[in-house]
N, C-alpha and C positions, 0 to 999 in steps of 0.2 A: 548678732554675726560674729567671730572673730577674723580680725582681717590681718595683714603682714603689711607693717609702714615704713619699708623700708623705701623713699625713693621710686619705686616700685610700682603703688599702689595694686590693685587689686592682684592678687594671683590666678592663675586661666579658670573657669569653664565654673566662675564665682554663684551661685543660682538662686533666686528665695523660696523657700518650699513654701507650697497653699496647702490644706488638705482638701480635698475632691471625691468626687464618687466613682467610683467606677462598674460597669457592668461585671455582675458576678460571674458568667459565665467566661469572661475573658484576665478581668483584670486581679481577679484572686488569684493570679500564678506570675501576676507580672513582678519584674524585681524590686521596683520601689516605687508600688500602689500605690503609696498618702503623699505624692509629689504631681506638681502640675506644672510645667514651665511657665511662669502670666509674665515673659519678656523681659524681665530683669534681668541679662545677662552678669548682673553687673551694677555696684552701687552706684558708679558710676552711666550709668550707660539706660538710657528711658532708650521705653520702648518701642517709639517710633524708631529707634536707631537701630534696633535689632535687625537682620535682612534675614528675605522668605527662608536660605537655606540651614540659614541657625535654628529657627522657628522650627523648622522639619527636622533635624538631627536631634533636637530637643523633645520633640515631642516622640522620636523612636526609642532616646534611651530607659523612658520610660514605659517601654511597654514589653523589651526588650525580657522573656523567661533563662533562665541559667542552662535549659537547652537553646535555644532559638542562639543569645551570644557566643554557646561554643562552637556550634553551627559557621556563625560570619566569622571566630574566629581559624577556623581552623581554614576555612575559605580565602583570609587574605595567606594564610599558611601558603595554600596550593596555587594562588597564583606567584608569590613569592618565590616559589620553588621554579615555577615555570619562567620565570622572569631574570634570577641569577645565571637557570642554566641556560641560558637563552645569550647572556649578558659575558659570560662563558668562556663557550662559543665561537660567537662574532667578536669575540674581540679577539682572536688568532685569524681570523678572516681580511681585519681591513687590509693588510700588507698586502698581502694577492690580491681583492678587489682591485686597491690600486696602482701593485704593478700590470694587471692586464692590461692596465690602458697608460702602461711605460707611465703611470706618476706619485710613482712610490715617497717621491719628496710632498708631494702635498699632501700624504696622509696629517704632516699639521692641522693643514688650511682643516680638514673634516674634522676635524677636532677641534679647531676654536668654532667650527657653527654647531660641535652637537653640543658644545660647552656650555654658547652665547644661544644655545635654545632652551639647554636646561637652565638656564639663572632669569633669562627675561620668563619663560609659561611659568615658572614655578610660582608666582601672584599672582598672574591673569586665573590659574585653575584653581585656586587657592577663593578667586576671587566666586569664578563660578560654582566652586562648592558653596560659601556663604548666602550667594545666589540668586542660584535655580537649587541648589541642594546636590549631598553625596554622591546620590546615586545617577542623577545626572550628568554630576561628572565624571566618574568613572565609565559611565556609557560612551563618554564623549572622548576622554583619552585613549579607553579601549579603539575603536576608531582609528583616530590618529594613530596610533601604535599601528599599525595592522594596511594600514593604507604606504610608511614608509618601508616598510617590512615587500611591500610589495611591489613597489620601486625599483627600492636597492636592487632585486631581486630582478629585475627586469633594465636594469640600466646597462647603458652600454656603451656610456662616457662617461670622465670623473666628473662632467657637470649636473649629468643628471643622476652622478652615486651621493655627490655632494648635493644637492638636492635633498633627494630622498632623508639625508641623514636629519635636515627639519623636522618634518613629518613625526619621525621615528624616536626624535628626542623629545619631541615634546610631547607623546601620547608617554614617553618612557617615564619622563620628567612628574609627568602628570601622576601617573601611576602612584609613582614615590612621596609624592606628599597625600597623598590620598589617603594611602597606607596608614601613615603616621597621621594625618589630620582625626582618622576615625580612631585611630587607638587613642589620640588622647581625647575624642567625643567621652569614647567607652570607660575610660581608664582613672583613677583616684592619682594624683601627682607622684605619692611615691611609689607605688608599682608602676606608673610608666616608661619608668628605663628599661624594666623587663619584660613586659610591654611592648613596647617598640622596636626590642631587639627579632621581634617573629618575623620580620622580610628580612633580616639577615641569619637568621637560621642556613637556611637551604645553602651557604657560603661552603661551610663544613661540609658540605659533601659535594656541590656543583667545581669547585673550585678545583677539584683531583678528574670528575668526569668531564667536565667540557672540552680541553684543552681534546681529552683523546678522541671523543666528537669529530674537534674542528679536524681532527689530522684523518679521522675516517671520512669523514667528509671529500678533504681535499685531493687523498687517494681515489674515490672511489664513485663519487659522485663529480661535482663541482660548490667552487662558494657563492652560485647563485642558491641552489638545496638550502644550506646555509643557512641563505636567508627569509627564502618567501618557504620554508618549511612549519616558523613559526605565528604565520598570517593567519593558520590555523591552530594552531597548537593553546596562543596564549588564552583568545575565546572560549573555546570549550574548556577551557578552567577561571573565566573566571563570569562561568555561569550559574554556582551554587553561591559565590559572594549577589549578584547581581538577583537572584531570588529574594534570597535576607533582605535586604535592604526595602527590596520594591515592597515583599510579603506584608513586613515591619510597619514599614511606611501607611499603609492601607490600613494595616492595625489600625496606626494610631489617629488613621482618620476617622475609623470608624466610635473610638474612647471620643472623638471630638478634641483629642490633643492639639492636636493641628488648628492652629486659629491664620488662617490667610487672610494678610490685609485687603481692607476690601478697596479697590482701586474706582476710577470714575471710570466711565469706557472712550477710551481714548481712541484717536485714529493711530496708522504705523508711525507716524512720522513722532509720535509722541511717547509710541515706545519703544521706537527705535534709540529716542533722543533718552528716556532713564536706563538701558540698558547700557547705550553707550558708558553714561555718569555714572551708573552700576559697574563696570568692568574694567572705567577710567584708560579706553582704549585708546587716548590721545597717550597718557602718561605711558604704556603697552607702548606704543610706535615709540615716542619720544627714546626710551630706554633703551629698547632694539636697536635703533641709529645708529643710538651713542658707543655701543659696544661692539657690532658689527662694522662699521666705521672707524673704529679705530685698529683692534684686532687685529681684521681678517689678514689689512694691508702689511702686517710685520710677515706673515708666513709668503706676501706675494712678491715685496718688492725686488728680492735679492734675482729673480728670475724676470723683474719685468723693463722693458727699454727702458732705459734711463737707470736706470734703480730709483732708490729714493728722490729724485729729481721727476721720474713720472709725475707727468701735471695727473692723472687718474687717480695715483696714491697720493699724494698734497692736499689735491683736493677732496678724495676719501677722509683722511685724516683729520682736517678743518673742522669739514663736519659734523665731524662724531663728535672733537670736543666741542662744539657748539652746541653742539643738542646734550653732550651731558653737561653744562652750565648752564644750559636750561631746565631740566631736568627737577631741581629741587627749587625753582620758583613756580611750576606746571605742578609738581605733588602736596605744597603747602599755599596754594591758590584754593579758599572752598569754592570760587566761582568756576575755576577750572574743574578743580576737582574735587567734587564735594566727599566721595570717597576713593581716596588715593589706593594707585595701586602700591605701592610704598608708603609701609606706616614708617614715617619719617621721625616723627615725634621720638618712635620707642627708640629711637640713638638717643635719645640727650638723659634717657637712664646707663649710668657705668657700666653695669653686668650688659649690658643687651649691648652695646658699644664696643664691651673689650672683647666677649665672647662673636661678634659679627668676624672684628677685624684681623683673632685670633683664628676662625675658622679658614677666611679668606688666604692669608698665611699658609696657612694647616695645606690645605689644601694647591698654592701654586709650587708647593717644595715637589708635592706631589709631582705633579704634571713636570718638570725642571729635570728627576731623576728615575722615575719610574715610566710616565707615559708620557709622548706615546714611544718611546724609541727605542727603551731599554728594553724591549722584546726583539727588535731587530740588528741591536747592537751583541745581544744576545745570541743570537743566529748568526749573525757573522764574525764575531772579533773571538768570543767563545766556542765555536764551531758544535752549538746547540739544535738536538729536532726538535721538530714543530712542537711537537708534547712536553717536551723538556723546557721550553723555550716559556711553552704557555703557563708550567706548572708556577714556575718560576716565580714569572710575573704575577701571577694570580696567587702567592703566599700572601700579600698583603691582605687579602678578601677574606681570606679564613683565619687566618693568626690578629685581625680584628675582630674579628667577631665573635672568637675564642679570649680576647681581652673586653669586649662588650659587654658579653654576658655577665663576667665577674666582675667589671665595676658596677655593670647593676644588682650585683646579689651585695655586693659591700658598701654601695648609694643606700639601699634597702635597708638595708642594717645600722648602719653608721648615722643616716639621714642627714649626711654629707658628700658635696660632690666639687667642690674648690680643687681640695687637696690630689682627687682622683689624673683632675685635669691638668697642672701642676705636673707630674709627676708620672705623665704622660708624656707632657711633650719634653721633659730628658731622656725618653727613651726614645721618641721618636728619630730627636736628635743626633743620640748615637747613633743609631742606625743609621743615618746617610753619613754621618764621619768614615763610618768602616766598610759602606758603600764605595768614598772616595780612597779608604787606606787599604782597596781590596780591589782595585779594579784595575790591574794592568790582565794583558791576554795570559793567558795559562795559569789563572785562578782556579786554586780546586774549585772544588763545588758548594763545600760548604762555607769556604770563603764566601759564593755568594748569595749560598740561602743562606745562611744568616745573620746580614746585615738588613735583609728581607723579613725575616722571623720577626727583630726587634722593629724595623718600622711598622708594622702593623701590630705590631703590642702594642706601639705608642700614638697607633693613628685608633684605636678602639677605646684606647684611656682618653683620645681627649675628648673624639667624637662625642659617645653618648653625656657626658659631664655638662661639655657648656651646651647643646642642644635642651638640656635639663633647666638648666642655669636660664636659659631666653627664656625656653616658656612660663616656664615660675610668674616671670614678671605680668603677663600679659594678662587682661582677660577673657570670657569667652568670646565676645563678639569681633576681639582681635588675635585666638589662638592661630585662625590658620595662617593669621598673615605674619602673627610674629613666627613662626614655623615655616615657611616662607620667608621670609628675613634674611633669616641664617641658613635656610639652602640656599638662596639665589646667591649671597655672600660666597657659600662654599664655592657654590659651580662658577662664581666670577672670579675668584683666588685662578680655577682649572683652566676656565678662558685665558687670562692672562698668561699663565705659566704655561699651556699650549702654545700660545701667538709668539711668546718669545724665545721658548722651542725651536718652534718652528721659524725664528728669523735666524738663531746663529745655528743652526743643522743644515735649514737652503743659502747660507752665510758661508760657512767652512769649508763643509767636506767637496764644493764641484772643485773650489779654489786651491782642495790638499791633493784631490786626485788630480787633477791637474799633477800637479806639484811632487806628487809621489810616483804615481804611477810610472812604470819602465816606455819607453817613447812609444813599442810598437801598439801597447795597447790604450794610449791618449787618445784614440778616436773612439774610443766605447767610454769615453769616462760619465760622457750626458748620460748613458744609457745602464749603463755602472750603476748613476746617481737617483737613478727614475722606476729601477727595478732592481726588487730582493733581489728577485730569482738569478738575474743578470749574475749579480756580484757573489750567489754563491755557487756559482758553475764553479769560478776561479777553485783548484786545489791549495787548502793548509798550506805554510809553509812555498808554494810559489812563489816570483816577485810580486806580481801582480798581485797577490793574497795578503799578501804583508803590505803592502802599497793603498791595499784599501780599508785594512786590520787598520792600519797607525790613519787613516781619515777619520775611521768612527772610534777610535780611540780618542783623540787627539780634541775632537765634539763633546765626547758623553764625558772629559773632562771639567770641559767646562759649563757644560748642562749641572755635575753635581758641585763643581766650587759654590753655583750659587742659587740650589737646594739648602747646601750650610749656611749662606747670609743673611734669606729669609725666615728660617728657621729660629735664627736670635731673637727675636720678640716676640719669641711663642711662650716662656718662661713670665716676663713679665706681665706681660698681658692677663694669664689664667689670676697672676694674686690681685691686678684691677678689679676681677669679677668680687660680686659681692658673696660673704661666703654665709649661707642662707642656710640654718636648720630646717629642714624641709616638710618634720613634721609639727611644727610651726606654719607651716604653709597653710592656706586652706584650697580645699579641696575641690574638687569637682561639684559636688553635693551640696555645694555652700555650708560643710561643714571641719573641723578641725580635720587632717588629716593624721589617720592614725598608723602605729608599721603595722 
């Protein structure tokens, strides 16, 4: 079997084919009738190390017919369309939800919680998919997702709303990674960049209609309806994919393709212990505690009693740092974590390390300059309507989808990926530079929009090639872990960016409002800071609105400078990634991938 040996090990999904007999009535129409998964996901992976979920999907892959695979991919698209429309609708609602509790400034805390969960849930969701199966993991994600939206719609205070983000974010990120894992399971390496875009294509449409739906919901119903309706829509969109996976899993069992490992009868404690180790719950707890206890206090310190010297703030950060120090020791211990949550050994490979570091800085810059405060800035300083501000902030999603599709085609026909990651990094940096140059109040719509177009173009050119480069280095047993590592680093960057931007926002704006507001309006400074709707009550050109706009503008300037600074390493990091020729990398079926 041809392999690529560039210090990266075998590529994702290598399977040793063995001849086998299929029952004529079912096997003759299979896409891959001559292959059986015999437990050897790669040359370096023994049969005992292949987890049950991986065994299931390897067997299911052998049962796909052309028709059933088309149905499965259509189902992925349908579900992606619903989640995309949901995200484009609800992103405009968070400012109003937090303002309803007079806590608009805590939008950054909500974003940090959301990004932390997005980061820490990806590895365990990948582990659930590997241990129990893709179908089972999808069901868990949908259930958690629905619980989150029900809780958000019913929340009566910011604490309940923030806790609902945990469930929503866990379900959302579970669906995100499971869609990518399913596509990686069922596609060749060279075509994977194209298929991986399927969940992103709906953004081409939803980015324009989502803000309009949000505007309509806010004016005709309430922000609660804007959240609650998705608890019904999303499960309905999942049904076709659920049936597709379930039926093919049963088909694989009938064909005797799924050879479940026989475990001797054990009690509840033994089964719980095995599940604990399989999912590495200890690693999950340590990782979650480290990230939450370090980042969340950054957004709370400005409003806490005694600020940074507050005992609770200091204690949380100290414990978080200790957890962060303990995490590598736990994850590398064969006794404590025989199946580690994070495949840290992958970071020994230059391509994986450079790619994960690059995507960390990439997403941090995004959360400095665009999320979570650009939307509020556009409404207050530039006097944009809800729908207009929503469309500007979502231009990134639209343009990144277009550029990601284009770069996927280029990768398919040039067999290279690194040059596009480098070029995309340059375009991404240029977009932030123009955001800084055109940052002043009164800038034209074109001056506001063009930088967002460039940032989006660069984002798509960076994201797809970097993910593909990291996946190319992983064995089939580790592809979910490698994908989770990539997405975790990206969300960690977002969490750090949201935490720092939140700390800057909550520290600077209250002080600037106290300094710049007219004497008669200073008693309302806290309310103006806490409620976006209160800030918008003052007409443009009035002394109070001028003071509010100045406070927002000066704070936004600092965030844009930080965004520019953290994009500086992107080009050097992209050049550190190995420049694989993808048609020489062993593909999913254990044969050389062809164009």
